[in-house]
C-alpha positions in Angstrom: 8.3 106.8 -107.7 10.8 104.3 -109.5 10.6 101.1 -109.5 13.3 100.2 -107.1 12.2 103.2 -104.6 8.8 101.5 -104.3 10.2 97.7 -103.7 12.4 99.8 -100.9 9.6 101.2 -99.1 7.4 98.2 -99.3 10.8 96.4 -98.1 10.8 98.9 -95.3 7.1 98.6 -93.9 7.4 94.7 -93.9 10.4 95.1 -91.8 8.6 97.4 -89.5 5.4 95.1 -88.9 7.5 92.0 -88.5 9.7 94.0 -85.6 6.4 95.0 -84.1 4.8 91.6 -84.3 8.0 89.8 -82.8 8.0 92.5 -79.9 4.3 91.3 -79.1 5.4 87.6 -79.3 8.4 87.4 -77.0 7.7 89.7 -73.9 10.5 90.2 -71.6 11.1 86.7 -69.2 9.0 87.5 -65.6 11.2 85.9 -62.6 9.3 82.8 -60.7 7.5 83.4 -57.4 9.2 82.8 -54.5 7.6 80.2 -52.1 7.2 81.0 -48.9 8.8 78.9 -46.0 6.6 76.2 -44.0 6.4 77.2 -40.2 5.8 74.4 -38.2 4.4 75.6 -34.8 6.9 75.0 -31.5 4.7 72.2 -29.8 3.1 73.4 -26.4 4.7 71.5 -23.2 2.6 69.6 -21.7 2.6 70.2 -17.8 3.8 67.6 -15.8 1.1 65.3 -14.0 1.7 65.8 -10.3 3.1 62.2 -8.6 3.3 60.8 -5.2 6.6 58.9 -3.8 5.4 54.9 -3.9 2.2 56.2 -5.1 1.5 57.1 -1.4 1.2 53.7 -0.6 3.6 52.6 2.8 3.1 49.5 2.4 5.1 49.6 -1.0 8.4 50.7 1.3 8.3 47.8 3.2 6.2 44.9 3.4 4.8 44.1 7.0 6.7 41.1 7.7 10.3 42.3 6.3 9.6 45.8 8.6 8.9 43.8 11.6 12.1 41.6 10.8 14.1 44.9 10.6 12.7 46.0 13.7 12.9 43.2 16.0 9.4 43.0 16.7 5.9 42.8 15.4 4.8 46.3 13.9 2.0 47.5 12.2 0.9 50.7 10.1 -1.0 53.3 11.6 -4.4 54.2 10.5 -5.5 57.9 11.1 -8.8 58.4 11.1 -8.4 61.0 8.5 -5.5 63.1 7.1 -4.5 66.2 5.6 -2.3 65.5 2.5 0.0 68.3 2.9 2.6 65.4 2.1 1.0 64.1 -0.9 0.7 67.6 -2.4 4.8 67.9 -1.9 5.4 64.6 -3.6 5.9 62.7 -0.6 4.6 60.4 1.4 4.7 59.9 5.4 4.4 56.8 7.0 4.1 55.8 10.5 4.3 52.3 12.0 3.6 51.2 15.6 4.5 48.1 17.6 2.1 45.7 17.6 2.2 45.2 21.3 1.1 48.8 22.7 2.3 48.9 25.8 5.7 48.5 24.3 5.4 52.4 22.7 7.8 51.7 19.7 7.2 53.4 16.7 8.8 54.3 13.3 8.4 57.1 11.1 9.4 57.0 7.5 9.2 60.1 4.9 10.3 60.0 1.3 10.0 63.5 -0.8 11.4 64.5 -4.1 14.6 66.8 -3.3 12.7 70.1 -4.6 9.8 69.9 -2.0 12.9 69.7 0.7 14.8 73.4 2.0 18.9 72.6 1.5 18.7 73.5 5.6 16.9 70.2 5.8 18.9 68.2 3.4 22.2 65.9 4.3 24.4 65.3 1.3 25.2 61.8 3.0 23.3 59.1 4.8 23.6 60.3 8.8 22.1 59.3 11.7 21.5 61.6 15.1 20.3 59.9 18.2 20.2 62.8 20.7 18.6 60.3 23.4 19.3 56.6 23.7 16.1 55.5 22.9 15.3 58.0 20.2 17.2 58.3 16.9 16.8 59.9 13.3 18.8 59.0 10.4 18.2 60.8 6.7 19.8 60.6 3.3 19.5 61.9 0.0 20.1 59.9 -3.4 18.7 59.7 -7.0 16.6 63.0 -6.4 14.8 61.9 -3.2 15.1 62.7 0.4 14.6 60.0 3.0 14.0 60.5 6.7 13.2 57.6 9.2 12.9 58.3 13.0 12.2 55.8 15.8 11.6 55.6 19.3 11.5 52.5 21.5 12.8 51.3 25.0 15.6 50.0 23.8 18.7 51.9 21.8 17.8 52.1 18.5 20.7 53.7 16.2 21.4 50.5 14.2 17.8 49.9 13.6 17.3 52.9 12.6 20.4 52.8 10.1 19.4 49.9 8.4 15.6 50.8 7.7 17.2 54.2 6.1 19.5 52.0 4.0 16.2 49.8 3.0 14.5 52.8 1.8 17.4 53.9 0.1 17.7 50.8 -1.9 14.0 50.7 -2.7 14.4 54.7 -3.9 16.6 53.8 -6.9 14.0 52.0 -8.6 11.5 54.5 -8.4 11.1 58.0 -10.6 11.3 60.6 -8.9 8.2 62.2 -8.0 6.5 65.6 -9.3 5.0 68.0 -6.6 2.0 69.7 -7.7 2.0 73.3 -9.1 -1.3 74.2 -8.9 -2.1 76.8 -6.6 -5.0 78.8 -8.3 -7.0 80.4 -5.7 -4.7 79.4 -2.9 -5.0 82.0 0.3 -1.6 83.4 0.8 0.1 82.0 4.1 -1.3 84.1 7.1 1.0 85.8 9.4 -0.5 85.1 12.8 0.6 88.5 14.7 -1.3 90.2 11.6 -4.4 88.1 11.4 -7.5 90.1 11.5 -9.0 87.7 14.0 -12.9 87.9 14.7 -13.5 90.4 18.0 -12.5 88.9 21.4 -9.7 86.7 19.8 -6.0 87.5 19.3 -3.5 85.4 17.4 0.1 84.4 18.3 2.7 82.1 16.8 2.9 78.8 18.0 5.5 76.8 19.1 7.4 75.2 16.2 6.6 72.0 14.9 9.2 69.1 15.2 7.4 66.9 12.5 9.0 66.4 9.1 5.7 67.0 6.7 4.6 70.2 9.1 7.9 71.8 8.5 7.9 71.2 4.7 4.5 72.0 4.4 4.8 75.3 6.7 7.9 76.4 4.1 5.8 75.4 1.3 3.2 77.9 2.2 0.7 75.0 2.8 0.5 75.0 6.0 0.2 77.5 8.8 -0.7 77.4 12.5 -1.8 80.2 14.6 -2.5 79.6 18.7 -5.9 81.6 19.3 -7.0 83.7 23.0 -10.6 84.4 23.3 -13.7 83.6 25.1 -16.6 81.1 24.6 -19.9 82.2 26.2 -17.7 84.2 28.4 -15.1 81.8 29.4 -11.9 82.7 28.7 -10.4 79.8 26.4 -7.1 79.2 24.0 -7.7 77.4 20.9 -5.3 76.6 17.7 -6.3 77.2 13.8 -4.3 75.3 10.7 -4.4 77.3 7.6 -4.6 74.9 4.8 -4.3 76.7 1.6 -5.5 74.4 -1.0 -6.3 72.1 1.2 -10.6 71.8 0.8 -10.2 68.4 -0.8 -9.2 66.9 2.2 -12.5 68.0 4.0 -14.0 64.3 2.1 -11.1 62.6 4.2 -12.5 64.2 7.1 -16.0 63.8 6.9 -15.4 59.9 6.4 -15.1 58.8 9.6 -17.7 57.5 11.6 -18.1 60.3 14.4 -18.0 63.0 11.8 -20.9 65.4 11.2 -21.6 68.5 9.2 -22.4 71.7 10.8 -23.5 75.3 9.3 -20.6 77.6 9.3 -21.4 81.4 7.4 -19.6 82.1 4.4 -18.3 77.9 4.2 -18.7 75.8 1.0 -18.8 73.0 3.7 -17.6 72.4 7.2 -17.7 69.1 9.1 -17.0 68.5 12.8 -14.7 65.3 13.0 -12.0 63.7 15.3 -8.5 64.9 16.1 -6.5 63.0 13.6 -3.5 62.0 15.8 -3.1 58.3 15.3 -1.6 57.5 18.5 -3.7 59.8 21.0 -6.7 61.5 19.6 -7.9 63.9 22.3 -10.3 66.7 21.0 -12.6 67.0 18.3 -11.6 69.5 15.0 -13.8 71.9 13.1 -12.7 71.3 9.4 -13.9 74.3 7.2 -13.7 74.8 3.7 -14.1 77.3 1.4 -14.3 75.3 -1.9 -10.4 75.6 -2.5 -8.8 76.2 0.8 -9.2 75.1 4.4 -9.0 75.6 7.7 -8.9 73.5 10.8 -10.0 74.5 14.3 -9.3 72.7 17.7 -12.4 72.4 19.8 -11.1 72.0 23.7 -12.7 69.6 25.8 -15.7 70.4 27.1 -16.6 72.8 24.3 -19.1 72.1 21.3 -18.1 72.6 17.9 -21.3 74.8 17.4 -19.4 77.5 19.9 -16.5 77.8 17.5 -18.6 78.6 14.3 -18.5 82.2 14.6 -14.6 82.3 14.9 -14.4 80.0 11.6 -16.4 82.3 9.8 -14.8 85.3 11.0 -11.6 83.8 9.9 -12.7 82.6 6.5 -13.6 86.3 6.0 -10.3 87.7 6.8 -8.8 85.1 4.6 -10.9 86.2 1.6 -10.1 89.9 2.0 
């Protein structure tokens, strides 16, 4: 091999080696990894805490002196021995004032509810008053998400007084937040149908007269109260009574048990049962048998001259019927 050919071969080999080395030292550029977007979880909505109009305080609606001045006589708040708080579960408050002179028989009822708890058939778009009798008048209004009802009976014409009371409540409503009704109905009974109620043997149930009370009407529409009349017999004697079913009403047994006359009683299947007085704040008459399953309640009227124990089997049978 000539010197020229040998030099050329050496040059070619060196060049090949350099190209191979260059290929190892300079790889093709790789794409940069893509960063995954950060996902922020949506906050879980916080359930509204139930609240009650005027915090359930009738004195916050009207001070006693101001109320008496509007009513043109001394009025005092009526205090029931105990109460079923259907109004509070609806976010409302119901208040009753009586004339301090009981011989006068004057009374005023004021109720305030969030509009969401009042069916359209009971609401009014503007402040109105209806006085079917000269000495009884009702006025209602809605404003600022609230519904107000005022009713008054008196020994004198009261239309003007009722309207003044209603307007006074409306003024106070404007400075208050709209209350939030309770929405927790876990474990509540389905409202019974009286004609289909599986009453214990010997008892038949029927629909009662329609109540004219505002809270009773609202609670019935909301499925919180159902009253049925019952016919049967106790110790062989025919008797009529009534039972009121209160889905979710078990907590009110503490109120029923707080009156001085109350006492516990044994009822099969009940979490607790209490004999207590008639809660009517004006004219209490009969005893009541309040029975709780721990979540719901039923209240049986105990007619005069009968013992509450006579109605314990009826209460037990009704509890069993509601549990099925």
